[in-house]
C-alpha positions in Angstrom: 34.7 97.7 140.4 37.9 99.1 141.9 39.9 96.5 139.9 38.3 97.6 136.6 39.0 101.3 137.5 42.6 100.5 138.2 42.9 98.5 134.9 41.4 101.5 133.0 43.9 103.8 134.7 46.9 101.5 133.8 45.8 101.4 130.2 45.6 105.2 130.0 49.1 105.5 131.5 50.5 103.0 128.9 48.7 104.9 126.1 50.1 108.2 127.4 53.6 106.8 127.6 53.4 105.6 124.0 52.1 109.0 122.9 54.9 110.7 124.7 57.5 108.4 123.0 55.9 109.0 119.6 56.0 112.8 120.1 59.6 112.6 121.1 60.5 110.6 118.0 58.7 113.1 115.8 60.5 116.0 117.6 63.9 114.3 117.1 63.1 113.6 113.4 62.1 117.2 112.9 65.3 118.4 114.7 67.4 116.1 112.5 65.7 117.3 109.4 66.3 120.9 110.5 70.0 120.2 111.0 70.3 118.5 107.6 68.5 121.5 106.0 70.8 123.9 107.7 73.9 121.9 106.6 72.6 121.9 103.1 72.2 125.7 103.1 75.8 126.1 104.5 77.1 123.7 101.8 75.2 125.6 99.1 76.6 128.9 100.3 80.1 127.4 100.4 79.8 126.0 96.9 78.5 129.4 95.6 81.5 131.1 97.2 83.9 128.6 95.6 82.2 129.0 92.2 82.6 132.8 92.4 86.4 132.5 92.7 87.1 129.2 90.9 86.5 127.8 87.5 84.3 124.7 87.1 87.4 122.6 86.4 89.1 123.9 89.6 86.0 123.2 91.6 85.9 119.7 90.2 89.5 119.2 91.2 88.7 120.3 94.8 85.8 117.7 95.0 88.1 115.0 93.6 90.8 116.0 96.1 88.4 115.6 99.0 87.3 112.2 97.7 90.9 111.1 97.3 91.8 112.2 100.9 88.8 110.4 102.3 89.8 107.2 100.4 93.4 107.6 101.6 92.3 107.8 105.2 90.2 104.7 104.8 93.1 102.8 103.2 95.4 103.9 106.0 93.1 102.5 108.6 92.5 99.2 106.7 96.2 98.6 105.9 97.8 99.8 109.1 97.5 96.6 111.1 98.5 94.4 108.2 101.6 96.6 107.4 102.7 96.8 111.0 102.5 93.0 111.2 104.6 92.7 108.1 107.1 95.3 109.3 107.5 93.5 112.7 108.0 90.2 110.9 110.7 91.7 108.7 112.6 93.4 111.6 112.3 90.4 113.9 113.6 87.9 111.3 116.9 86.6 112.7 117.8 85.2 109.4 117.7 88.5 107.6 121.1 89.7 106.4 122.5 92.8 108.1 124.0 95.0 105.4 124.2 98.2 107.5 128.0 97.7 108.1 128.6 97.4 104.4 126.5 100.5 103.7 128.5 102.5 106.2 131.9 101.5 104.8 131.7 101.3 101.0 129.6 101.0 97.9 130.7 99.6 94.5 130.3 101.2 91.1 131.7 100.5 87.7 135.1 102.1 88.5 135.6 100.4 91.8 134.9 101.3 95.4 133.4 104.6 96.6 134.0 105.2 100.3 131.5 106.7 102.7 132.8 110.3 102.5 132.1 110.2 98.8 128.7 108.6 99.3 127.7 111.5 101.5 128.0 113.8 98.5 125.8 111.8 96.1 122.6 113.6 95.1 119.4 112.5 93.4 118.9 112.9 89.7 117.2 116.1 88.4 115.0 113.9 86.3 111.9 113.1 88.4 111.4 109.5 87.3 115.0 108.6 87.7 115.1 110.3 91.1 112.2 108.2 92.2 113.9 105.0 91.1 117.0 106.0 93.0 115.1 106.8 96.2 113.2 103.5 96.1 116.4 101.6 95.6 118.0 103.4 98.6 115.0 102.9 100.9 114.8 99.2 100.0 118.3 98.8 101.5 117.1 100.2 104.8 115.7 97.4 106.9 114.0 99.8 109.3 111.6 101.1 106.6 108.8 99.3 104.8 108.3 100.4 101.2 105.1 99.3 99.3 103.6 100.3 96.0 100.1 100.7 94.5 99.2 98.1 92.0 99.9 100.5 89.1 103.1 101.9 90.7 101.6 105.4 90.6 102.8 106.0 94.1 104.9 104.3 96.8 104.4 104.3 100.5 107.2 104.5 103.1 106.2 103.2 106.5 107.7 103.0 109.9 105.3 101.6 112.5 102.0 103.6 112.0 103.4 106.6 110.3 103.9 107.0 106.5 105.0 109.2 103.7 104.1 108.9 100.1 106.3 109.1 97.0 104.4 110.4 94.0 105.3 108.4 90.8 103.0 110.0 88.3 102.1 113.4 86.7 98.5 112.6 85.8 97.2 115.7 87.6 98.5 119.3 88.0 99.3 118.7 91.7 101.4 115.6 90.9 104.9 115.3 89.6 107.7 112.8 89.6 110.3 113.2 92.4 108.1 114.5 95.3 107.3 113.2 98.7 104.0 114.0 100.4 102.7 113.7 103.9 99.8 111.7 105.2 97.4 112.2 108.1 99.9 111.2 110.8 102.8 113.1 109.3 101.1 116.4 108.3 102.0 118.1 111.6 105.6 117.0 111.9 108.0 119.8 112.8 110.2 118.6 109.9 107.6 119.4 107.2 106.6 122.9 108.4 108.8 124.5 105.7 107.4 122.1 103.0 105.1 123.4 100.2 101.4 122.9 100.3 100.0 119.9 98.3 96.6 119.6 96.8 93.4 121.5 97.4 93.4 124.8 99.5 91.8 123.0 102.5 94.3 120.1 102.4 96.7 119.7 105.3 99.2 117.7 103.2 102.7 119.0 102.4 105.1 118.1 99.6 108.9 118.0 99.3 110.8 118.0 96.0 113.8 115.7 96.5 115.2 116.0 92.9 118.8 117.0 93.1 118.9 116.8 96.9 121.6 114.9 98.9 120.6 111.2 99.1 121.6 110.5 102.7 120.2 113.8 104.0 116.8 112.9 102.4 116.8 109.4 103.9 117.7 110.8 107.4 114.9 113.4 107.0 112.5 110.6 106.3 113.6 108.8 109.4 113.2 111.9 111.5 109.6 112.4 110.3 108.6 108.8 110.8 110.3 108.3 114.2 
């Protein structure tokens, strides 16, 4: 008889434990639902406030901007290890030709040799597309920087280790134009870019710099300062 009583007590304890766990699950589910509902209300209020001050097209642009920034961050994380490996491979290649001495001394053009003091005065074209080509050519001669492009060449990425800047090579959207450099997540807060203009949606942390007509070597040095 005592054994049967103990068995019944054990069964009741197990049943009570299961009921407690089920009640806890229901409470957590209700709490989660309440948080989701609260977040939806906040989002709705935010959307209403945006609609009151923005047109539908401007609102759509903000949503697209958020999506683009999210995709950019994902791409950064996915490509970072691959790009750093490629960068290290390039910089550690003992067979690579060192052209730094030639760059510091002279450059050739159609009329002959232009010495370094003249090179220091060269500026980028005022035409955005031409300026982008000039910058890409100059950066490709710098073995400490890795320059890659999107499949459609709509933008170029300048990388040094884990940091990167982006050269915009399109004017498909109002925020875009040829001849500008924009920051990324790891370069948004650089001291060098504090004076740069805001890029993209109001909540975006990205900055932009218009390098058209600027001194070539000063821009290249600025890029190094940001990525170092």
